[in-house]
C-alpha angles and dihedrals in degrees: 000000000000115000104205139158105220114174106231091206098052097023088224126138107242103177141343132204134206119241120245116262122239089255091051091049091053090051092049093052090046091052092048090049092049091047090054096045099041106030127358101052090053096050114111119247089249091055092051090045092054091054093046092049090051091050090052090049091052090051091053095044092049098033095129094054093045091048094050090060091054092052093044096051106036105013101245114164106264092236089055091045090056089051090052092053090051092048091050091053089048090055093051091048092047094057092041089056099040110029094091093057093041091054099037115130113271117220118220127210109245133170094239139005119004138298133181142160120235126193116231128180116245102212137250117013125201111214127192112195137184134237103236095084101020097185104023092058090051093046090054091063099030099050100055100031098047090047089050090056100255123128124225139223107189130197108195128193117287095239097056104051095138091054089049092054093044091056092048090050090050093067095045090048086053090054105262116162115248112276097028093103120009131174118215132193104211143161120238089256091054090049089057089051091052093049091051093050111111091224091064108084103178142016129214124185134181112183147078127344089247093052091045092053092051096045094043089053091053092046091048092052089052093044092238123156107244142179126208126200103180139163130318142198099197120200118227106201117199109190127205092258096048121136100243096211089057092045094051095043095053095033092058094041093044093053100036102039108118087006089292092300098127130110092221097043119132100260109154112050108202108192129188104238091235092066101023098100094049092047094048094049093051094039092055091045090057094045090051089059093062113115119216118210147095106353089216090061112091090216092062114098100169118058130190126266114262101254144003088252092056091051092048091050096053092046088055090048091052091049090050091049092052092046087054093055103270121140130221113230091180140350121359100155141087113261114251097243139082115287133052096287126157124190114248100266135204120191127188140173093053111162128194087254091062110099091228094055091093097032130104118238109210095190141065092295123126121199113209126209128176122211135182099223145352092274090061090043092056093045092051093045090055094044093093136096087228130076110177111117143334145178137227120199114200140130090224105079094186089055090046092053091048091053093043090057089058098049113100102226140103092246137026125183122197117215092354138075116256111274143151143251132173093254097047119087113240126204146084149225137238112025090346089080139242139273128048136256129199127024121051089307092062095058092051099060098084100033131109105230096206123194116219115192123191114196 
């Protein structure tokens, strides 16, 4: 696997990095195991908190430098990259401030004597993380699990190696002992070796459905606890009573945030037929205002896709959609300029027989569906192999809550696009994976909930 920084705006190779050897991988796992056994697990919560707070402070003090690496390696708009750095610092601070209460012993009511549950770390975790939010994804596993007393070996995506190294350096700059958080550059075969290693006690992956299936199979063979946060094809329901300003604001943001490269992006727009024409007119007007260009330029509002491969994939998906009878309302082509740019695209007339009907589009492509009523909207929202997030736009909050309770996903947002915050649990069902990150639920995934009974 080639670990390379290729600038998606210029298409130029910036840097490349050699993968770790098998011997180096063994040494890294040994160091992480030793750090857990001999040091990190025995640190007090206050000692871990001090390190985590310092790491968050470094992120904030150096936010511009951290953000520039995101934009360089995967093309995120610089303003969005700054927001990601801030969110990552917020996550570290959140777990620094709340881990002690989340993991406090829980007393149980018993007829005689005493009983309680204590929360113990389990050891070294192997984490596989994606490129689309190069620091946020790392913060989601590092914040809770380091505060819990686990140590981490992290395989980041091959196209963001400089971000991976910067996040590793962050913790050592904050004073972490060697082995507490270690980045690795590995092949898929080496990842399987790491998962099978007896010193690895748990596996966390955020990524594609294909990657999740492969990693979960390896973890299952090794009887390792694992969590999977995979793809999504979130439904964005606009009901007949929706406030159109709200619908347009969050529809555009939900589809175009991170140039559409987000697992919880609004992807399938399910519109009540009574408001569909109005929504589509205004939606396309807003998309046509987006300005492609240098993602470091504050005037740019449309960035490139992350890689040439990502652009090629979505172009093939669009061709497949059209061959299956879909129509292009706008866009659909690569922009005639350097960089991996795709026109903002709107597709309609997609039937269940179309091969793309059940696919995820990881790009600025909106799929449009018209329905006659909320019953059809709910049925269509649930007609997906994915179940990550979703949105309901309505002025009737009671109605919105009723619909939200019937949508088969891990998250539903009313009058907002699906998004994230440190205190909100994040995760899905069906082919979108299992387990949760963030909030108090996230810190409990790789914990031994040990019963202690006193007679």
